[in-house]
N, C-alpha and C positions, 0 to 999 in steps of 0.2 A: 402482510400485517392484516390484522383482523381490523372490526372495523371496532372492536372493541380495546381496543391498543390506542396508548396516551403518552404522549410528550409535553414536558412540563419544565420551564424554565428552570433552573434549580441553580446558577453564580453566573453573572458579571462579573469578569477580569477589572482587577481596576488598581491602579489607574491607567487610563486602557493610553490606548496607541496613538502618536496626535495624526498620523493618516489613516489612510482606510487601509484595513488587515487581509494580504492576500492570500496567505494562507496557515493552515493550523495542524502541531504534526502532535498525535500519543508517541512523547517517548517512553514511555511506560505508564505506568496506572496513579500514576504520583507524576510526573511530569508529564510539561505537554508546550511548546514550541509553539509562537509566531514568529512571522512575516510581515511590514508591511511597508507602505509606500514613505513611510520616516524613516527611511533609510533603518531599520533596526532591526535587528530578530531577539522580543522575549524569550525567555524563560520560567517557566512557571511553579509553581511547587504547592504541591498541597498541604492544607493546612488543618481540611476539615472532610467531613463527608461531604461538604459542595460549597466548598472554600478552599479556594487559590489562591498565594501569593507569589508577586514579584518578585522572584529574588539575583536580576541580573537584564540589564539590554546591553546585548552585544553589536556593536558597532563596529564599519570597514568599509561597508559598501560606498556612501557618499550616495545615492541611488536608490530609487524603492527598489525594496529585494520582492522576492514574485515564490519563490520554492524551496522548499527544505525537504530537507531526508536526515535520518540517523544513523549513523557508523561506530557500532558499537567492538570495542576496545578493549583484550586482555585489559588494562592500565590502566587506558584518558582515552573513554569515550568521545567523540565531536558532535557536532552540529555542522552540518553540511549547509548552503544557501549562497542560493542563484540571485539574482534580479539584472535592472538596466546595466550596471556597471560592465556586463559580457565575465564578469567573476565569479568564478564559486571558492564560497570564505569555508577556513575550517575556523571552529568554536570549542576550544574546550571543554567538556559537560563537568568536568571535575573537579576545575578552578575559576571556570566561569567568570575568567578573564577578559575584558569584553578586546584586547588586544590580537589580533588572528595565532592562528597557530602554522595555518598553513595556507599558501592563497593558489590553487589553480588555474590557468590561464591558456585560453585557444581556444575560445567562442570570443569572436566579436561584433556580439548585438546578447541582447538582451535572452538569459536563461533563465527558461517559464517553464520549465520544470526537472526533476531530479529524484533517482530512484538508488537504492543501495541495496544489491542483493549477499547477506549477511554469509551465505553455502557459496556463495559462486564467489566474492570479496571482490566485488565489482561495482563502481558508479556510474549508474548511465545519466548523462542531461540533456537535455532538446531545449532549445535555442530557435529565434527568432532568424539568425542566419542560417534557415533549415538544414541543418546538422544536430545529427547527438552525436557525443564523442564517449566512447569508455574511457577509464579510467579506473585504475589501481594503484597500491602501496608495494613498490619494492624496497627493503631496508633504512624502514621510515621516509621513503622518497614519492612521491608520486607526479604521475604520469598517465600518458594516454596514452594509450594499447592502442585505437584505432578510430579515426571518424567514420561518423556511419553518413557518405552523402546519396544523393541523388531524390531526395526532396523539394519539392519546388515552390513550399510555400513554408511557414514556421512550424518547426515541431514541436508538439504542445502537447501529448504524449510519449512516456518510454514507458519500460518494464522489462526484468529478466524472469526467465524464465531458470527455473535453479531444480527441479528432477523434470522425470518423465522425459521418455522417448522425443521428446526436445529441448533437453537441460545441459544449459550455458550458453542457445540462443535468444538473441534480446528483436521487441517490440516497439517500431516510433510507428509515429503518427503526424499527418498532418489533415490530408482530404482524405488521403489513403492508409491503410495503416502495411508498413513493410516488417516479413519475417527476418531475420539475418541469422546466419551461420558464428560458431562462439569466435569463427577468426573475422568477422566483419562481413559477409561474403552477403549477398542478396535472395534469399529461395522463394521469397513470394511478397506480391502483392495485392493486398484485400481495401476491393471495393465495395461500399456499400451506402453513402450518398455525398452528394455533390457540395456538404455541409461538414465546414470543418471536427476531427476530433479531436474531444480536448481533452480527455486522461481514458488511459488503460489502467487495470488489473486480470494477474492473473488470478483465474480459481483453482480453489482445492484439487487435487487431482492430476492440475497441469496436465490434464487434458482443453481447455475450454480457457475462454476469456471475455472479458467484458470490455464495452469502450461504451464514453458520452457523449455526445454530442450537439453540435448547433441544429440540430432539425428536431429537439426538445427528445431525441430519443435512445436509451441505455438499452444493445447491444447483445448479445450473447451468439458467441462464436467458437468455432472448430478449426485448429489448426489446418486443416485443408480448405480454409477463407469461406465454410459455410455459415450464413448469421444463424443459430438455430433458435433462437425469442428473440421475438422486438418488447422490452417493456416502456410500456407507453404510458403516462399521466404526467409528466412535467408541461409547461403551455407557453415555455421559453427553452435557450440556449440554456443546456447541461455539461455543469463545470470540473464534476467532477463525480467519479463512482470510486469506492474503496470496499470492500469487506469488513462485514460485521464483527461480530461477538463469534468466535470458533469456526469464522470464515465461511457462516450458510445463508447467512443477512447479506445480501449487495447495501449500500448504502452512498444515493446521489443527492445531490444539491446544483442548483443552477438559478439565473437569474429571476427564476418566478418566485423565488424568494423560499423556497420550502425548501423542506431536506424530505426523501422518503427512503421509501424500506422495503425489500421487495426479499419474496420469504419462501422458498419453497419446504411442502412438504418434510418437516423436521425428522423423522424415521427416517422416508426413505431415502432421504436425501444423505444425511449421514450412513444406512445400510447403503446405498450406494459408494457411498466415500470410501469405507472397507472394502468393499469389495474390491475398487480401484485400485487398493493398498498391498492387498494380497502380489507374493510376489507369480505364482500363477495355482495354476486351477487346482494342482497337485499339492501345492503345500501345506503342510501340515497345520491345524488351526492352536494356537498358543491362548492354554487356559486360560481366561479372566478370574478374577476372583475379585470382588467387591461388596465391604463392609456396607451397610445401609447406616447409612447417619453419619457414612465420613467426607469429607470432601474429597470433590470428583481428579479437581487438579490436582491434590497431593497423590490420590489413587494414581492416575494416568503417569505423573513425574516416575514416580514408584516401580510402574511395570516400564517404561521405557529405559529408567535404566540398568535396571536386571534382564534386560532384555535388546540395549544400545540399541536400541529405536533413533530420529530420528526428532528435532524439536516438529516437526508438518504432521508426523506421526505421532505422537504425543497429545498436539491438539485435534484430534480426527477422533483421537482414545474416549478422550476428554467427552469430547462435544456424544461420542458414544455412550459414553452411561449415563450426560447428564436427558438423549432421548430418550432413552429407556425410563430411567426415574420419571421423567414430564408424561411418558406411556405409561406408565405404572398406576401416576395420578389419574391420569384421565380415564384406566380402566375400572381401578375404586370408585368413581367419582359417579359412574353409568350402571353401577351396580346398583 
């Protein structure tokens, strides 16, 4: 983020929850979910460029709701929510019925974090009971695949590695970050701070991940446990770190009442991601033809469908196109 980048409040959601909002989830460009201490989950729909309208309040916890995840499906997308009830409730986003579609039991204390992997079709949860659980659905029934035990404090951060060398592995965090294989066996334990780690996100390329911590820092790690970079700026606990647009920005927020954006040089970052996406150095390049003035996302999706590429690669192609368009604008303006 440069000194000239500015952000302004464009929308306040009303009617507001009756309690603190503990989690917000972007389901799509047009739908947002919010979780609150008033025991409800709100689902909001975009009704204009800078306006959202409350579509439903989903109940069932009868306690604080602290975590959210989106579970897409061919026939019935779901919102997963966890909280002080120790339950994980699934609500249909198709019907927006207040009644739960499913209830996942197993944790015995607050479910403070959730993450769903579309590619692995796994839901992972973290709890104050010092465990994480991996869940999956079989013949329409949800169940626990295994429980990840060994933490000595609340598990605040969870993530699933979807691709790459560590595909199928899991990350969980309390004061340490644990790396587990796809069967739930502990592979490594990483230590970077004596303070709790509050959030984890896998970075594009699946070779690194970021963590947010109570020591005011966002750290970039590799899977050998080395801290590659420390992002300084927050002045209090950092509660959340997530990926911004196209996976290049890191967005973090914390107790200092700020949201911060960290960004590498766009062209260098995208070029590195494209190189990482290539199967090997000898692989033949696939020519990408882009018509100036057309939509980068549409071009990327058409190219991805033609060559059977994953959603992750399509996102990389879209970002690559945008980066080169930005570079061309910069070059023209400097003439």
